[in-house]
Each structure stands twice: as C-alpha cells, then as structure tokens.
N, C-alpha and C positions, 0 to 999 in steps of 0.2 A: 517630476513625478516622485512621490514619496511612498515608501513601503516599509512594512515591518515583517521580519521573520520571527515567528513564535516557535521557540525550540528550547529543549532542555535535554541534556544527556540522561539516558535511562540506564539503570544498573543491568538490565537484561539484554542490552544491545551488545552483540559480539564486536561490532565495529562502529564506534560513534561517527556521527555524520559530519565530521569536520571538513572533509573534502567538499561536500556539497555546499555547506555554508560558505566556505572560502570562495568557491566558484561563483556563487550568487553575488557575493560582495565584489569580486573582481569584475564581473560583467556589468554590475550596476555602476561601478565607477566609470567604465568605458562609455556608458550610455547616459551619464549625468543623472542617474537615479539616486536619490537620497534613501539609502537602505540601512536599517538598524536591526539588530538582533536582540530580542528580549525573551526571558523565561516567563511562563505564565504567572509565577509568583511575584513578578515585578509589578503586577497590576492589582488594583482594587476595584470592585464593581459596586455601583449603586444604582438601584432601580428607581429612577425618577423620571420626571417629565422634562429634564433639563438638557437634552442633547448630549454634547460632548462632556458636559459636567458630570455625567453618570459613569465616567471611567477615569481612574487616576493612575498615573505612572509614577512609581516611587513616592506615592503620597501626594503628588501634585497634579493639577489639571494639565491636560496635554491636548494639543491639536491632533485631530485624527489623520491617519495616513490615507492615501488614495487606495491602497491595496494591502492585504495581509497574506503571507504565505505560512500557514501552519506546517511544520515539518516534524511532527511527532508520530504520525501514523497510528499503529495499533497501541502505542504507549501513551496515547492521549488520555489524560486523566479527566475526571468529572469537572474539575475546576477549569482546566484548559478548554474543554468543550463548552462550558458556560461562558468563558471569555470570548470564544469564537462566535457563539450565538449573539452575545451582547454587541460585538462589533458589527455583525451583519444587520442587526436591528437599528444600529446607528447609521446605516447607509454605507458602510465600508465594503468594498468588493473583496471577498475572501476566496482564495484558491487553495484547497478545495473547501466547499461549504460544509457546515456542521452536520447536516443530516446525512451526507455522503460519507464523511469520516466515520460517523457513528455506525452506519450500515456495514461498511467493509471491515470495521474493527471486530464485528461478530461474524466469524466464518460460516456458521450455520445460516444466519440470516442472509449472507451473501449467496449461499447456495440456493436458498429458497427463492430469492429474487431471480436468479439466473434460470432456475427450473421453471418459474412462472413465465419467463420469456422464451421458453422452449430452446434454451441454449445448452449445448452438450457439456455435462459436468460428471465427475465421478459419483457413483451411488454413495449416499451419505446417510449415516444414522446418528442420532443423539444418544449418548450413553445414559442408561437408567440403571441404578444399582438396586438389587444385585443384577449383574449382567447375565442375560441368557446367551450363553456361548453357542448353543445350537442354533439359535435364531441368527446370530451374527454369521455363523458358518453358512447357513442357508441363504442369507440375504447378500452378504458381501464376499464370503469365502476367505481363505487364508493363502498367503500373507494378507494382513490388513494394516492400513495406516491409521495411527492414533494421533489426534491433534487436540491441543487445548483450543478453546474458542477464540482466544486472542493471543497472537504471537507474531514475531517478526524475525527476519534473517535466519529462518529455519529453526528457531527455538520453539520448544513445545511440540515437536513433530517426531514420532517414533514409528518404526516398522516392526510389527509383531509377526514372526515367521509362521507360527502354528498355533493351534487351539490351546495346547498346554501352556506355552509361553504367555499367550494372551490371557488365559485364565489366572495365572499367577500374578501378572501385572495388574489386572483389574481388582483382584483381592487385596493387593498391596495398596492400591489407590483408595479402595473402599474403606480400608482400615485406618488410613492416615489422613485422607482428604475426601470424605464422602460427598461433600458439597462441590467438588471440583466439576467444572463444566467441560466436558470432553465430547468430541465427535469422532466417529469412525468413518473411514472412506475406503472404497475398494482400491486395491493395489493395481496400478496400470503397469504391467510388466514391461511393455515397450518403452516406458519412460524411466526405467530404473536408472538412477544416477544421472539423469539429464532432463532438461526441460527448456522451454523457450520463455524469454522475457520480452514483452512488447511494450514500448513506451508510447503512450498516447497523450496528446496535448490538444485540447479544444476539439475533440472528436476525430482527430487525425492520428493515424499510426505513423509515428515519425522515425522509429528505429526498431530493429529486432535483432536479437542475438541468442545463441544457444549457451546454456550453462552446463558444464560437465563436472560431476562430483569428483572429489579427491579420494584416492585410495579405496575405491569400491564402495564408498558411502552411497546411500540411496538419495540423499539430499544434495541438490546441486547448487546451493547458494554460494555466491562469490565470497561473501563474508566468512564462510566456512572453509575457505581455501580452494574452492573450485576454480576451474579455468573457463574462459569465455572465448567464443568465436562468432564473427558476424554471420548472419543467416539471411537468405533471400526472403523478402517480404512477399509471400504468395497472396493471391486474392483471399484464400481461406483464412490465413493468419490475420490479415488486415481486417477482414469482416468480423471474425470472432473477437478481436481486441476492441474494435470500435463499438460493436454491439454490447460488449460487456461493460465498457466504461460508460456508455450511454445508459444502460440499465441501472447501474448503481449511482449514476449522477456525478461521476468524477470528471472534472475538467483536465486534471493532470493525473495520470495513473500509470502504474506498472502492472501489466496483466500477465499472469503466469499461465502458460499453456503446457499441457502434458501430451507427449507423443502417444498416439493410440493407433497402432498399426499404420493405416494409410491416412489417418486424419488426426485431429487434436481434440482434447477436452480442456475446458477452462478449469484451472485449479484454484486460483485466488486472484483478487484484485487488491492493489496496494495504493493507499492514498498519499503516501510520502515516499515514493520509490527513490532509492539511491541511483546514482548514475556515474560513479567513478569508473567502474568497469566498462560501462557502455561507451564513455568518451575515449577509453583506451583502444577499443576495437572497432568503433564506428566513427566516421568523420562527421561529427555533429556537435553543435554547441547547445547543450540543453538549456542553460540559463537564458541564452539569447532567444531561443524558441519560446520559452515561457514568458519572458518579458514582452516579446512581440505580441503574443496572444493577449496578455493583460492590456497592452495599449489598445488593441482592437476592441476589447470588451469595454474599456473606459472611453472609447471614441478619440483616442490620442494617436492618430495615424502618423507614422514616420517612415516613409519609403526607404530612407537611407539606412534604417536599422533592420529592414526586413531580412530575415535569415534565408539562406539558400534552401531550396527544396531538396529533400533527400530521397534517393531511390529506396 
C-alpha cells in the first residue's frame, strides 16, 4: 500500500505538526506501507483526459498512490484544495475529502450545518460592520467570544468581557481590516478554560480527553500550554462526536465539545486534528487506527494489523 501525506508548515501554527508526521511515518514502516510527505507546491496540475498524466511531481509524471492524507486543516490553501480535488477525481482515496475540509475550514458554515442537523451548538452571529452592540448584547450577551472564520490551535479566538471592550475592539477592526470575516459566539461559562476533544475515525469515537487551560486562560488548547487528562466516553459524548463528524463528512476528525452545565455543545470540528497530547494520556495508537480504517475502505483487510478496541 502506498500513500502520500500532503503537508506544509504554516506560519500561524503555534506548534508545527512534526510529531504527527513522524508518528505516521513510524507506523507506516511497521506496516510496510510506502508513505511519503510532500508539500502542495511540489505538484503541478494539468486538466486533461490523460489519467495520471494530469498531475506532475517535481515536474515529472508520477504513479498515483493508493491513498492521500491531507494534514493542513484550516491552513489549507486554494492550491492545496485544488490538488486534493484533482487527486479525488483521479480515483485516489483521500482522507479527508476536499468538500469536508472546505466545510470545516469555515467555522460559520460548520455551525450552519450542525444547526440544520439540530445538534447543540453555541448561538452564533456573523459580524457586519458597523456592529450593532445592542443587538449583540440582546442576542448573545457579554462576555462574548470573537473568532476569525478560519483558525487553528486557538489562534484567532478572543474573549470580550463587556460591551465597552467589545465596542472598542470592533471599532479597531473596522478601521484596520473592514473586510475581516469574524463571527461571535455566546460564552459558555461552564466551559471557561476547559473543553473536550473527541477523536473520531470512520464514524467511531475512538478516544476522548479533557483540555484545561493554562494560568486562567479561557482557551484550553494543548498547543497553548494547556494540560490534558483522559475522560470517560459517555453515550452523550460519543453520540455528539459521531453525529458531528457524520454531518460535516469527516472520516478522521477532532470534535471539540464545550461543557454546558449537565450537557455539552459542539464547538468546532477539525479535519486535521493533532494527537500528540492524546497519545500521551490515552492508550491508543492513532496512526494504526487510521491505517486500519484506510485498509478497510480500500478493501485491503489484514487481521494481523487490526488495532485494539478502546473503551
């Protein structure tokens, strides 16, 4: 079995994904999978009738792999997305597919999809300048969470504590970046400084852990220095995570859940979830699980490589 990882370090990443790439390569070697890592810019695309002749690697024709793992998440550029689409149309199995990567890259669109499926999410508004502060206060209240439409590892997420602070920030953004795409979400007090990350593969919730923020920060990302601890996978957590990944079409996903008193709300879905912290606190081999799923999808069954079921 041959595969490609499509990945490139992005300047806005707090923690580059070297751990995940290294783990994929390590597990691939154990399973005799020929796995190579390329950046999107290593390829050239030609729209022709010529099968594999319509994609070039380093300027040369290349035989196509059995599968591709895009690992860029919300940092996926237009060119990278075009490359993924191109590979899909050439018959390559891609995990995750282009339409799902594009959907969850847009946080508002993700919320629209989940709301249509009647899944619990924070109340959300799209910013329109000039911002009607009274409308925001009436609809969402304060504090309020401010997010850029596309971001990862907690970047582009802010908490505005009151109307005055919020108004000052909106005026600053309007004067410097009026075309910025920003959404507002209600602040879930019960989830201040903590959330849950559920890892799903092939429609299964395979692991769950709690993230706790560092030094009173309201963002609980591991890449921001937060701590992690394993959490019991309750039926509610499992159902929310699997329904979310199904709704947005992700075969491999990191689903973020917010604590909401006695229940949870879905915060975000991630198409390229990191798993360094997960493998440190939960007894699970994520690359092995993903490769096993890919073998099933490709019809390459290997009972000896089947991963252990996790509670």
